[in-house]
C-alpha positions in Angstrom: -7.1 -12.6 -13.7 -3.6 -12.0 -14.5 -1.3 -14.6 -12.3 2.6 -14.4 -12.0 4.9 -15.0 -9.7 7.0 -12.1 -8.1 9.4 -11.2 -5.2 9.3 -9.6 -2.0 12.6 -8.0 -0.6 12.0 -6.7 3.2 14.2 -3.6 3.9 16.5 -2.7 6.6 14.6 0.3 7.6 11.3 -2.0 7.5 9.7 -1.5 4.7 9.6 -3.6 1.7 10.1 -4.0 -2.2 7.8 -5.9 -3.7 9.1 -6.6 -7.4 6.6 -8.1 -10.0 7.3 -8.6 -14.1 6.8 -6.5 -17.1 4.1 -7.7 -18.4 2.1 -7.5 -15.0 2.9 -4.0 -14.7 1.7 -3.0 -18.2 -2.0 -4.7 -17.5 -2.0 -3.0 -14.0 -1.0 0.4 -15.7 1.4 1.2 -12.7 4.2 3.8 -13.4 7.6 3.9 -11.5 7.6 4.3 -8.2 3.6 4.4 -7.8 2.2 3.8 -4.1 -0.2 0.8 -4.4 -2.4 -0.6 -1.2 -1.7 -4.3 -1.3 -4.7 -6.5 0.5 -4.5 -10.4 1.1 -7.5 -11.9 1.7 -6.7 -15.5 3.6 -10.0 -16.8 3.2 -10.2 -16.3 -1.1 -6.4 -17.0 -0.9 -6.0 -13.8 -2.9 -3.9 -10.6 -3.4 -5.8 -7.5 -4.1 -3.4 -4.2 -5.5 -5.2 -0.8 -5.5 -3.6 2.4 -6.7 -3.3 4.9 -4.1 
């Protein structure tokens, strides 16, 4: 599992934007503006990213 630091920006209309480094995007094989599901498990303290 790769670990890295990202940023979260809250947008005026209530949504948000998650910014992650290019190296992590390459490993996740995501395209520009691809939709993903983010799930945080507080018990495991783990963030899961799933393509939609």
